[in-house]
Backbone bond lengths (Angstrom), bond angles and torsions (degrees), N, CA, C in turn:
res aa  C-N    CA-C-N  psi(-1)  N-CA   C-N-CA  omega(-1)  CA-C   N-CA-C  phi
1 M - - - 1.424 - - 1.508 111.46 -
2 M 1.261 114.80 -34.77 1.430 118.79 177.12 1.531 111.46 -60.61
3 R 1.282 113.58 -36.04 1.444 119.47 178.38 1.531 110.64 -64.97
4 A 1.257 119.85 -37.63 1.459 123.76 -179.01 1.546 109.53 -66.19
5 M 1.298 117.21 -34.10 1.462 120.02 178.02 1.514 111.64 -71.77
6 I 1.263 116.98 -36.37 1.459 120.87 -178.91 1.549 108.89 -71.26
7 Q 1.248 117.92 -37.13 1.460 121.53 -175.42 1.544 111.13 -61.35
8 P 1.333 121.57 -48.67 1.497 119.66 179.86 1.514 111.06 -63.92
9 R 1.295 114.28 -32.65 1.472 114.98 -179.25 1.496 109.07 -68.86
10 N 1.330 119.82 -43.22 1.432 122.49 174.29 1.517 111.74 -63.29
11 L 1.255 116.53 -36.57 1.501 121.23 177.93 1.515 110.85 -65.90
12 R 1.305 115.72 -41.30 1.468 119.84 175.23 1.526 113.48 -62.93
13 Q 1.287 114.21 -42.15 1.477 120.63 177.06 1.525 110.49 -64.58
14 Q 1.328 115.44 -39.24 1.442 117.23 177.55 1.504 112.14 -65.65
15 V 1.342 116.07 -40.16 1.473 119.06 177.59 1.519 111.26 -61.99
16 V 1.346 115.59 -45.36 1.477 118.94 179.18 1.524 111.29 -62.46
17 V 1.313 117.09 -42.64 1.473 120.14 179.76 1.549 108.93 -64.93
18 E 1.315 117.04 -41.01 1.463 120.48 -178.45 1.537 109.49 -66.65
19 K 1.327 117.93 -38.46 1.479 122.35 177.98 1.552 109.30 -62.66
20 K 1.306 115.00 -44.07 1.486 121.34 -179.60 1.540 110.18 -62.27
21 R 1.319 114.96 -44.63 1.444 120.62 178.35 1.531 111.20 -61.22
22 R 1.320 117.02 -46.16 1.434 120.42 -179.83 1.534 110.46 -62.83
23 N 1.329 114.90 -42.87 1.500 118.50 177.93 1.531 111.83 -61.99
24 V 1.324 118.93 -40.37 1.440 122.00 176.02 1.500 110.99 -62.14
25 I 1.300 116.09 -46.11 1.464 120.08 179.64 1.528 111.22 -63.52
26 F 1.348 116.97 -44.76 1.435 122.54 -179.93 1.525 110.93 -59.36
27 F 1.313 116.63 -50.80 1.475 120.86 -177.86 1.521 111.53 -68.90
28 T 1.296 118.10 -29.85 1.481 121.62 176.37 1.533 109.30 -68.16
29 V 1.331 116.50 -45.20 1.475 119.23 176.36 1.532 110.74 -61.73
30 I 1.342 117.42 -44.32 1.464 121.10 179.91 1.560 109.27 -61.99
31 A 1.324 116.34 -44.67 1.486 119.40 177.85 1.519 112.74 -60.46
32 L 1.308 117.04 -46.26 1.483 120.22 177.39 1.487 113.28 -63.37
33 A 1.325 117.75 -40.87 1.472 120.63 176.79 1.524 110.68 -65.10
34 S 1.299 117.89 -39.58 1.452 121.31 179.28 1.523 110.68 -67.91
35 L 1.318 118.16 -39.34 1.437 122.66 178.65 1.554 108.96 -66.28
36 Y 1.309 116.81 -41.96 1.461 119.81 178.21 1.560 110.80 -63.42
37 M 1.316 116.20 -45.77 1.463 119.53 179.86 1.559 112.34 -65.31
38 G 1.336 114.17 -35.76 1.504 117.06 177.93 1.527 109.86 -67.51
39 A 1.337 117.24 -44.92 1.475 119.97 -179.85 1.539 110.13 -64.92
40 S 1.338 116.59 -37.04 1.452 121.16 177.55 1.522 111.51 -65.11
41 L 1.342 114.80 -38.92 1.465 120.12 179.20 1.500 111.31 -66.47
42 L 1.308 117.38 -38.53 1.488 119.35 179.71 1.514 112.55 -80.90
43 F 1.308 119.06 -50.19 1.439 122.77 -168.19 1.505 114.96 -108.45
44 G 1.299 120.27 0.28 1.437 123.01 -175.19 1.535 112.27 -71.10
45 N 1.314 112.20 -179.83 1.484 119.69 179.97 1.512 112.14 -59.01
46 M 1.283 117.51 -36.70 1.469 122.53 175.83 1.527 111.45 -113.91
47 G 1.337 116.04 35.51 1.488 120.81 -177.41 1.474 114.57 -76.63
48 L 1.322 114.02 175.82 1.437 122.52 -177.86 1.523 112.71 -65.49
49 I 1.314 117.78 -37.96 1.444 120.82 177.93 1.506 110.96 -63.05
50 K 1.287 118.77 -45.44 1.429 121.75 177.62 1.532 110.96 -65.50
51 Y 1.352 116.52 -36.36 1.458 121.19 -179.82 1.523 109.19 -62.82
52 F 1.335 116.02 -47.07 1.454 117.85 -179.27 1.523 113.12 -64.96
53 G 1.341 118.23 -33.87 1.434 122.10 175.65 1.540 111.05 -65.58
54 I 1.335 115.92 -43.18 1.450 119.78 177.16 1.531 111.30 -66.41
55 Q 1.284 118.10 -37.46 1.480 122.47 178.04 1.534 109.71 -63.89
56 K 1.324 117.10 -42.02 1.464 120.39 177.65 1.495 111.63 -63.75
57 T 1.325 117.77 -42.28 1.484 121.92 177.47 1.507 109.74 -64.38
58 K 1.327 117.42 -38.10 1.465 120.93 -179.85 1.510 110.63 -64.61
59 N 1.335 116.03 -44.12 1.467 118.90 179.92 1.500 112.35 -65.87
60 K 1.339 117.92 -37.78 1.449 122.81 176.27 1.526 110.55 -62.53
61 L 1.316 115.39 -44.51 1.493 119.75 -179.22 1.544 111.49 -67.50
62 E 1.342 115.67 -36.26 1.441 117.15 179.04 1.515 112.62 -68.74
63 A 1.346 115.39 -35.64 1.516 119.69 175.12 1.530 109.98 -65.84
64 E 1.298 115.04 -42.43 1.503 117.62 177.58 1.503 111.73 -65.02
65 M 1.316 117.21 -38.76 1.465 121.10 179.16 1.557 110.42 -66.15
66 K 1.333 118.33 -37.72 1.437 122.28 179.24 1.561 109.13 -65.85
67 H 1.373 115.16 -42.90 1.431 120.22 176.60 1.536 111.19 -59.71
68 I 1.279 116.44 -44.75 1.491 120.38 -179.26 1.531 110.00 -66.68
69 E 1.318 117.72 -39.74 1.480 118.83 176.74 1.510 112.47 -63.10
70 T 1.349 117.49 -37.35 1.432 121.22 176.95 1.522 109.90 -65.66
71 E 1.300 117.44 -44.04 1.490 121.77 179.42 1.542 109.77 -64.59
72 N 1.343 116.04 -37.19 1.454 121.64 178.61 1.541 110.51 -63.79
73 Q 1.335 116.57 -43.06 1.483 120.32 178.87 1.537 109.13 -64.15
74 R 1.348 118.54 -41.79 1.430 121.30 179.68 1.542 109.95 -62.98
75 L 1.309 117.85 -42.39 1.456 119.88 179.04 1.556 111.87 -66.21
76 K 1.323 114.81 -37.57 1.464 118.40 177.44 1.511 111.40 -62.35
77 A 1.318 115.80 -39.42 1.498 122.54 179.80 1.531 108.22 -67.20
78 E 1.304 116.16 -40.22 1.492 119.69 178.50 1.477 111.62 -67.33
79 I 1.331 117.37 -38.66 1.502 120.13 177.38 1.548 110.13 -63.75
80 H 1.344 112.35 -43.75 1.464 116.96 -179.52 1.543 109.97 -60.68
81 S 1.325 115.96 -44.19 1.478 120.46 179.73 1.518 111.59 -63.54
82 L 1.333 116.93 -40.14 1.441 121.10 177.55 1.520 113.48 -63.94
83 K 1.335 115.27 -32.68 1.463 119.61 -179.94 1.517 113.39 -81.24
84 H 1.368 117.38 -33.84 1.468 118.33 -166.76 1.558 114.01 -122.15
85 D 1.307 119.71 -16.72 1.462 120.45 -175.01 1.544 110.96 -104.75
86 P 1.335 116.97 106.16 1.465 119.64 -174.90 1.586 112.20 -62.43
87 Y 1.297 116.68 -34.03 1.464 119.53 179.57 1.520 111.68 -67.36
88 Y 1.323 116.70 -38.80 1.455 121.51 178.06 1.518 109.37 -68.88
89 I 1.314 118.37 -39.42 1.454 121.38 177.65 1.517 110.96 -61.21
90 E 1.320 114.73 -44.17 1.481 120.57 179.68 1.549 109.31 -63.66
91 K 1.320 117.52 -46.27 1.450 121.54 179.89 1.500 111.08 -59.65
92 H 1.331 116.51 -43.70 1.480 122.27 -180.00 1.513 109.79 -64.19
93 A 1.323 118.53 -44.32 1.477 122.56 179.50 1.525 111.23 -64.69
94 R 1.281 118.52 -36.58 1.493 121.07 180.00 1.512 109.84 -72.30
95 E 1.304 117.66 -50.11 1.465 121.16 -173.02 1.549 113.91 -72.65
96 D 1.351 115.57 -44.76 1.448 118.83 -174.12 1.509 113.82 -87.44
97 F 1.322 117.10 -31.83 1.453 118.46 -173.72 1.530 112.45 -113.46
98 G 1.295 117.83 -3.51 1.499 120.98 179.73 1.479 114.41 66.53
99 L 1.329 118.26 26.98 1.455 122.27 179.31 1.514 110.54 -80.03
100 A 1.323 115.65 153.49 1.456 120.80 177.26 1.508 108.64 -142.11
101 K 1.359 114.10 163.48 1.478 119.52 174.79 1.510 107.74 -71.16
102 P 1.346 116.01 164.18 1.478 119.34 -175.88 1.574 113.86 -59.64
103 D 1.300 118.73 -32.63 1.452 120.47 -176.50 1.545 112.46 -97.80
104 E 1.323 119.15 16.40 1.447 123.40 -178.01 1.532 112.03 -110.06
105 Y 1.277 115.44 153.67 1.485 121.48 175.15 1.522 107.00 -117.19
106 I 1.309 115.72 145.96 1.462 120.66 177.80 1.548 108.29 -112.17
107 F 1.308 114.34 126.16 1.422 121.40 176.41 1.540 110.77 -109.67
108 Q 1.301 116.44 128.16 1.466 121.96 179.91 1.540 106.37 -115.43
109 F 1.325 114.83 129.79 1.449 120.58 -177.64 1.529 108.64 -110.97
110 Q 1.346 113.54 140.73 1.489 117.62 176.05 1.499 107.98 -83.18
111 N 1.281 115.90 147.22 1.452 122.43 176.96 1.521 109.16 -82.67
112 D 1.345 118.48 135.98 1.478 122.17 -179.73 1.538 110.91 -64.54
113 N 1.284 119.23 -25.17 1.478 120.84 -179.26 1.509 113.21 -69.15
114 N 1.350 115.44 -19.82 1.471 118.65 -178.58 1.509 113.59 -81.78
115 R 1.309 117.50 -17.78 1.503 120.96 179.91 1.524 111.99 -80.37
116 N 1.271 116.41 146.11 1.447 121.69 174.32 1.514 110.68 -86.84
117 I 1.275 119.11 117.11 1.458 123.57 -177.94 1.523 107.14 -99.36
118 R 1.382 115.92 127.01 1.449 118.92 -178.04 1.481 110.84 -118.10
């Protein structure tokens, strides 16, 4: 009879030990899976680090695109002025090509900074 009393106690201890072992294994697997998913989230092919790099590139390209659009609008306005505004055409011809009206003279002055002073 004494043996029957010892057996349930050992059985209970075995159950407790087995439950502890299963809990350790379960939480270890959960911890490893969480660690893998976290590393994948940060460093993976579609991870946060790559996302922030792509976001930075996107912002840079959008700023460049905005600058190019502004330059494009300025050039369109200049083309329109060159086609339709006679005063702008005259100004452009005088400044860029050195043209003058038949009764005008053009004077060009040298800059003093260009001369070598000894």
